[in-house]
C-alpha positions as CSV (number, residue, x, y, z in Angstrom):
1,M,0.0,0.0,0.0
2,K,1.5,3.3,-1.1
3,Y,0.3,6.7,0.2
4,D,1.4,10.2,0.8
5,M,0.2,11.1,4.2
6,P,-1.8,14.4,4.6
7,I,0.3,17.5,5.7
8,K,-1.7,18.0,8.9
9,L,-1.1,14.4,9.9
10,R,2.6,14.6,9.1
11,K,2.9,17.6,11.4
12,I,1.3,15.7,14.3
13,I,3.5,12.6,13.9
14,K,6.7,14.1,12.6
15,D,8.8,13.0,15.6
16,K,7.3,9.5,16.1
17,I,9.0,6.2,15.4
18,F,6.9,3.9,13.2
19,I,6.5,0.3,14.2
20,R,4.2,-1.9,12.0
21,N,1.6,-3.8,14.0
22,N,1.0,-7.2,12.4
23,K,-1.7,-8.4,14.8
24,G,-5.3,-8.5,13.7
25,C,-7.0,-9.3,10.4
26,S,-8.6,-6.0,9.4
27,G,-8.3,-4.5,5.9
28,S,-6.3,-1.6,7.3
29,Q,-2.6,-1.2,7.9
30,V,-1.8,-0.4,11.5
31,F,1.3,1.3,12.9
32,L,2.4,1.9,16.5
33,L,3.9,5.4,16.7
34,K,6.3,5.6,19.5
35,D,7.3,9.0,21.0
36,K,11.1,9.6,21.2
37,N,10.6,11.4,24.5
38,D,8.4,8.7,26.1
39,E,5.3,10.9,25.9
40,Q,2.0,10.0,24.2
41,D,2.2,7.0,21.8
42,Y,-0.4,6.5,19.1
43,F,-1.8,3.9,16.7
44,L,-2.3,5.0,13.1
45,K,-4.7,3.1,10.9
46,I,-4.6,3.5,7.1
47,A,-7.1,2.0,4.7
48,L,-8.3,2.3,1.2
49,D,-11.3,4.6,1.0
50,N,-14.1,2.3,-0.2
51,K,-17.5,1.3,0.9
52,F,-16.2,-1.6,3.0
53,S,-13.7,0.5,5.1
54,Y,-15.0,1.3,8.5
55,L,-12.4,3.7,9.8
56,K,-14.8,6.7,9.7
57,S,-17.4,4.6,11.4
58,E,-14.9,3.6,14.1
59,S,-14.0,7.2,14.7
60,V,-17.6,8.2,15.1
61,K,-18.3,5.3,17.4
62,L,-15.2,6.0,19.6
63,N,-16.3,9.6,20.0
64,W,-19.8,8.4,21.1
65,L,-18.3,5.9,23.5
66,K,-16.1,8.6,25.2
67,G,-17.2,8.7,28.9
68,K,-19.1,5.5,28.6
69,L,-16.2,3.0,28.1
70,S,-12.5,3.0,28.2
71,V,-11.6,3.3,24.5
72,P,-8.9,5.0,22.5
73,E,-9.3,8.8,21.9
74,V,-9.6,9.9,18.3
75,H,-6.8,12.4,17.7
76,Y,-7.2,12.7,13.9
77,Y,-9.3,11.4,11.1
78,E,-9.3,12.4,7.4
79,K,-10.0,11.0,3.9
80,V,-7.3,12.1,1.4
81,D,-6.5,10.9,-2.1
82,G,-8.3,7.6,-1.9
83,Y,-7.1,6.7,1.7
84,E,-8.5,7.0,5.2
85,Y,-6.3,7.9,8.1
86,L,-7.3,7.3,11.7
87,L,-4.9,8.3,14.6
88,L,-5.8,7.0,18.0
89,T,-4.2,7.3,21.4
90,Q,-2.6,4.1,22.7
91,I,-4.3,2.6,25.7
92,P,-1.7,1.6,28.3
93,G,-1.1,-2.1,28.8
94,K,-0.8,-5.2,26.7
95,D,-3.4,-7.1,24.8
96,A,-4.9,-10.3,26.4
97,L,-3.2,-12.5,23.8
98,T,0.2,-11.6,25.3
99,Q,1.8,-14.8,26.7
100,E,2.4,-13.5,30.2
101,I,-1.3,-12.7,30.4
102,L,-2.5,-15.9,28.9
103,K,-0.5,-17.8,31.5
104,K,-3.0,-16.6,34.1
105,P,-6.2,-18.2,32.8
106,Y,-8.5,-17.9,35.8
107,F,-7.6,-14.2,36.1
108,L,-8.0,-13.5,32.4
109,V,-11.3,-15.4,31.9
110,K,-12.9,-13.6,34.8
111,K,-11.7,-10.2,33.5
112,V,-13.0,-10.7,30.0
113,A,-16.3,-11.9,31.3
114,N,-16.7,-8.8,33.5
115,G,-15.5,-6.6,30.6
116,L,-18.1,-8.0,28.3
117,R,-20.9,-7.4,30.8
118,T,-19.6,-3.8,31.1
119,I,-19.9,-3.3,27.3
120,H,-23.4,-5.0,27.2
121,N,-24.6,-2.8,30.0
122,I,-24.0,0.5,28.0
123,D,-27.2,2.4,27.6
124,I,-28.4,2.2,24.0
125,S,-31.4,4.5,24.2
126,D,-29.5,7.2,22.2
127,C,-27.3,4.9,20.1
128,S,-27.8,5.1,16.4
129,F,-25.2,2.4,15.4
130,N,-27.1,-0.7,14.2
131,E,-25.4,-4.1,13.9
132,T,-28.4,-6.4,13.9
133,I,-28.7,-9.6,11.9
134,E,-30.3,-7.8,9.0
135,D,-27.4,-5.2,8.9
136,K,-24.8,-8.0,9.0
137,L,-26.5,-10.0,6.3
138,K,-26.8,-6.9,4.1
139,L,-23.1,-6.2,4.6
140,I,-22.2,-9.8,3.6
141,K,-24.3,-9.6,0.5
142,N,-22.6,-6.3,-0.5
143,M,-19.1,-7.7,0.1
144,Y,-19.6,-10.4,-2.6
145,N,-21.0,-10.2,-6.1
146,E,-23.8,-12.5,-7.0
147,N,-21.5,-15.1,-8.4
148,R,-19.2,-15.2,-5.4
149,I,-21.7,-15.2,-2.5
150,P,-20.7,-18.1,-0.2
151,K,-23.0,-21.1,0.1
152,I,-23.1,-20.5,3.9
153,Y,-24.9,-17.2,3.2
154,R,-28.0,-19.0,2.0
155,F,-28.0,-21.0,5.2
156,L,-27.7,-17.8,7.2
157,L,-30.7,-16.3,5.4
158,Q,-32.8,-19.4,6.0
159,S,-31.9,-20.1,9.6
160,K,-31.9,-16.6,11.2
161,P,-32.5,-16.7,14.9
162,K,-36.1,-16.0,15.8
163,K,-35.1,-13.4,18.4
164,E,-32.2,-11.0,19.1
165,D,-31.2,-10.0,22.6
166,L,-30.2,-6.4,21.7
167,V,-27.4,-4.7,23.6
168,F,-24.4,-2.6,22.7
169,T,-22.0,-5.0,21.2
170,H,-18.2,-4.7,20.6
171,G,-18.4,-6.6,17.3
172,D,-15.0,-8.3,17.6
173,Y,-14.6,-9.2,21.3
174,C,-11.5,-11.4,21.2
175,F,-8.3,-11.5,23.3
176,P,-6.3,-9.1,21.1
177,N,-8.9,-6.4,21.4
178,I,-8.9,-6.4,25.2
179,I,-6.1,-4.4,26.9
180,I,-4.8,-5.4,30.4
181,N,-2.7,-3.1,32.6
182,N,-1.9,-3.4,36.4
183,N,-4.0,-6.6,36.7
184,D,-7.2,-5.0,35.3
185,I,-8.8,-4.2,31.9
186,S,-7.5,-0.8,30.9
187,G,-9.5,-0.5,27.7
188,F,-10.9,-2.0,24.5
189,I,-9.8,-1.5,20.9
190,D,-11.0,-2.1,17.3
191,L,-14.6,-1.1,17.7
192,G,-15.4,-0.4,14.1
193,R,-18.1,-3.1,14.1
194,S,-19.6,-2.0,17.4
195,G,-23.2,-1.1,17.8
196,I,-26.7,-2.4,18.7
197,G,-26.8,-6.1,18.1
198,D,-27.5,-9.5,19.6
199,R,-25.3,-10.2,22.7
200,Y,-24.4,-13.6,21.0
201,V,-22.4,-11.6,18.4
202,D,-19.8,-11.0,21.1
203,L,-20.3,-14.3,23.0
204,S,-19.5,-16.3,19.9
205,V,-16.2,-14.5,19.3
206,I,-14.9,-14.6,22.9
207,I,-15.9,-18.2,23.5
208,K,-13.9,-19.1,20.4
209,S,-10.9,-17.2,21.8
210,I,-11.2,-19.1,25.1
211,V,-11.6,-22.5,23.4
212,L,-8.7,-21.9,21.0
213,N,-6.3,-20.7,23.6
214,Y,-7.1,-23.0,26.5
215,R,-9.0,-26.0,25.1
216,N,-10.4,-26.5,28.6
217,Y,-14.1,-26.8,29.4
218,D,-13.5,-25.5,32.9
219,M,-12.4,-22.1,31.5
220,L,-15.5,-21.9,29.3
221,K,-17.7,-22.8,32.3
222,L,-15.9,-20.2,34.4
223,F,-16.5,-17.5,31.7
224,L,-20.3,-18.4,31.4
225,E,-20.7,-18.2,35.2
226,E,-18.8,-14.9,35.5
227,Y,-20.8,-13.4,32.6
228,G,-24.0,-14.7,34.1
229,L,-25.3,-16.8,31.2
230,V,-27.2,-19.8,32.5
231,N,-29.0,-21.2,29.5
232,V,-26.7,-21.1,26.5
233,D,-28.2,-21.0,23.0
234,Y,-25.7,-23.0,21.1
235,E,-27.5,-22.6,17.8
236,R,-27.1,-18.8,18.0
237,L,-23.4,-19.2,19.0
238,E,-22.9,-21.3,15.8
239,Y,-24.9,-18.9,13.7
240,Y,-22.9,-15.8,14.7
241,S,-19.7,-17.7,14.4
242,H,-20.4,-18.2,10.7
243,I,-21.2,-14.5,10.3
244,D,-17.9,-13.6,12.1
245,K,-15.9,-15.7,9.6
246,L,-17.4,-13.7,6.7
247,I,-17.1,-10.2,7.9
248,N,-14.1,-10.0,10.4
């Protein structure tokens, strides 16, 4: 990806050291910008400006979440010459996929369960960001032309859950997007897909993270107990797992 960064952005980051961040699977390039004087560090996201980029959406959602949840602060956003640029403050700490944090499974699983409850308890009465089943199915259809729509899409259309338990959802609630500092969650990142949706959107993603990293039913049981989910709807978990594979 080649780009000539906007003059205003260059002035802001002129003394920063660029370190490419290879974690994550988003369509944007991400750089950690380290300050030479150990002051404020930033993350810079750069993406092609097209209908599937959600950097603008992420910037708007992060501004709405300010004061409601610990999330990065938007320092700069702009579209220039076919690219989008989003500059965010770095939340102190390390992501939950860091080995030293993964080595404390009981601690981590309890924290991510409580963190998810915090997100799902955000008041959505004045939230205008919709991430319902219909929104996600529409996105999937737009991502593929008629000849390339995956077979699983037809299954998703035919087997939509009969109900949605609507809450504010993170949209990609996995270990790399949860930041831990001083033995607590210091914040959440990558909220471009956040908005009003079924709580099972997030449950399907974090349960997958727990299973892949620990392969231990006790850890899954602990998570469900801490989160407060008694009767698990496994069909909805599977349904949203299929959706996640197509859009994240």
